[in-house]
N, C-alpha and C positions, 0 to 999 in steps of 0.2 A: 083227427087225422086231417082234418081241414086245416088245422092251425098249422100242423107240421108241413102240408102241403105249401101252404102260403109261406112259411118260415123257409122252406126248400127254394121256393120260386123266387122270393126275396133275394136269397142266398145266391141263388142261379144269375138273377139280374143284376145283382151288386157284382158277382164275379165277372159277368158279361161286360158290364160298365167299365170296370176296373180293366180288363182285358182291353176293351176298346179305346180306353185312355191311355192306356200303356201303349197300344199300337199308335194311337195318334201322337203321342208323345215321341216314340221312336221315329216316325215319319218326320215330325217337326225337327228333331235332333238333326236327323240326316239331310234334310233341306237346308237347314242352318249350316251344316257341315259343308254340304255343297255349295252354296252361297259365299261361304267364308274362302272356300277353295279357289272357285272362281275370281273373287275379288282379288286374292293373292295374286293368280295369273294375270289378271287384267292390270294390277299394280306394276308386277315384274316386267310384262312386254311394255307398258308405258315408260318405265324406268330405264329398258333396254332402247327403247325408241329415242328417248332422250339423251341417252349416252351416246348412242350412233349420231344424233344430231349434233351434239356438243363435238364430237371426235370430227365429222365433216367440217363443222364450221373452223375448227382448229386447224385443220388441214389446209382448207382454203385459205385461211388466215396467214399460215406460214407460206403458202404459195405466192400469195400477194404481197408479201413482205420480201419475198426472195426476188419477185420480178422487181419491186422497188428498188431493192439494193442493186440489183443487176444494173438497173436503168441510171441509179446515181453513181455507180462504179463506172460505167461507160462515160457518162457525162464527165466525170472527174478526170478520168485517163484522157478525155478529148481536150479538157482544159488544161491539164499538164503539158500535153503535146504541144497546144498552142501557144502556151507559157514557154516552152523550149525554143519553138521555132522563133518566137519574138525576142528571145534571149540572143539567139545566134545571130539573128537580123541585125540586132543592136550591136553586137560584137563585131560583125562584118562591117558594119557602118563605123564603129570605131576605128578598126583596122585600115579601113579605107581613108578615114581622116587622118589617121597617124601617117600612112604611107603619102598622102596628098602634103601634110605638113612636112614632111620628112624632104620630100622631093622639091617642095618650094623653097625650104630653108637650105638645102643644097645649092639650087638654083641661085638664091640670093648670096650664098657664101662664093660661088663660083664667079658671080658678077664682081662682087667686092674683090675678090683676088685678081680678077681680070682689071679692074680699074684701079686698084692699089699697085699694080704693076706700071700702069701708065700715068700715074699721078707724077708731077714734079716732087722731086726730094727737097727738103727744106735745105736752106743753106747752114753749112757748118759753122761753127763759132758766131753764131747769133746772140750769144749772151742774153737770151731771153726776149730778145726785140724782133719785131718781125722783119724779115729779110736781113737781119744783121743790122740794122740802123735804128736809131732812135726816132720815134715818131711821136709828135705831140709838141708841146709849147716850146718855142725856143729859149726862154729864160730858165727851165729847168737845166740843171747843170747834171749831166750823167758822167759817171765815172767809168771808163771802160778800163778793164785790166787786160794788159797786153803780155 
């Protein structure tokens, strides 16, 4: 009987150890699963935070680019307006010069016309000589056709 008791006791001990080992194993598996779940959640939250940061940076970059574009556009329009203003000024200057030139030429023409009326008329039948007479050396013979 002692042997049977010892065997029983050993069997019970073995079963108890087995149960304890199984419980410890279950606890270990449960802890491991819990750790993995926490790690997944941590990774997910980290990824979400990084994604949100990237989105924020992207939005800020777009806003900055838009501001720069608006500044560039404003500058470009100001340059174009200045260029048009200068072109108009040049055109006005050209017109003023043209008007001045025209007025000057009209004045000169009127003076010429006025002087032309008052100038003495050349003598007719001059035959190509000044004042109709031969001027020059006396030994040249000139034939005047009458």
